C-alpha positions in Angstrom: 14.6 -4.7 41.2 12.7 -7.7 39.3 9.0 -8.1 40.0 8.4 -11.6 41.5 7.6 -14.4 39.2 4.1 -14.8 38.1 1.4 -17.3 40.2 1.5 -20.5 37.8 -1.3 -23.1 39.0 -2.2 -26.0 36.8 -5.0 -28.2 37.5 -7.0 -31.0 35.9 -10.7 -31.3 35.8 -13.0 -34.3 34.5 -13.4 -32.7 31.0 -10.7 -29.8 31.3 -7.0 -29.1 32.0 -6.6 -25.1 33.2 -3.2 -23.5 33.5 -2.8 -19.9 35.2 0.4 -18.1 34.7 -0.5 -14.4 36.4 -3.4 -13.0 34.3 -3.4 -15.5 31.6 -5.8 -18.5 31.8 -5.3 -21.3 29.6 -8.5 -23.8 29.4 -7.5 -27.3 27.5 -10.7 -29.2 26.8 -9.7 -32.2 27.7 -11.8 -35.2 25.9 -9.8 -35.9 22.9 -11.0 -39.3 22.3 -14.8 -37.5 21.8 -13.2 -34.6 19.7 -14.0 -32.9 23.1 -17.3 -32.6 22.1 -19.1 -30.3 24.5 -21.4 -32.4 27.3 -23.4 -30.7 30.2 -20.3 -32.0 32.6 -17.9 -29.9 30.5 -20.3 -27.2 30.5 -20.4 -27.3 34.0 -16.8 -27.3 34.6 -16.0 -24.2 32.3 -18.4 -22.3 33.7 -17.3 -23.1 37.1 -13.7 -22.3 36.2 -14.5 -18.8 34.7 -16.6 -18.2 37.9 -13.8 -18.8 40.3 -11.4 -16.4 38.8 -10.2 -13.0 40.5 -10.2 -9.9 38.7 -6.5 -10.2 37.7 -7.2 -12.5 35.0 -7.1 -10.3 31.9 -6.6 -13.1 28.9 -8.5 -16.5 28.4 -6.9 -18.9 25.8 -9.1 -22.0 24.9 -7.7 -24.7 23.3 -8.6 -28.5 22.6 -6.6 -31.3 23.4 -5.6 -34.0 20.5 -6.3 -33.2 16.8 -9.9 -31.3 17.0 -10.6 -28.2 18.9 -14.1 -28.9 19.4 -16.8 -31.1 17.2 -19.5 -29.3 18.9 -22.4 -30.5 21.1 -22.4 -34.0 22.2 -25.2 -35.5 20.1 -25.7 -38.6 22.0 -26.1 -36.4 25.2 -28.6 -34.3 23.5 -30.6 -37.0 22.0 -31.0 -38.7 25.5 -32.4 -35.1 27.0 -34.8 -34.8 24.1 -35.9 -38.6 24.4 -36.4 -37.5 28.0 -38.5 -34.3 27.4 -39.2 -34.0 23.5 -40.4 -30.5 24.5 -36.9 -29.3 25.1 -38.1 -27.5 28.2 -36.0 -29.0 30.8 
């Protein structure tokens, strides 16, 4: 008897693309024109995707679309936040 094929789910979010095949969840940072820099939106989506997974996920593969994996934090977004609150308090 062969096992049934593992569930395969692909989803595209605003800044991420996810592909779930059985116990393997692949998450691709999907803003290649910005070097996949981490923004507040990307971080929120990443945390929501991870939080929504069930206990059957055993492996998470993180990759980046385009030439860059991730150039780090979006400096323009951080500059805007610091201009609004120079103490960084929130």
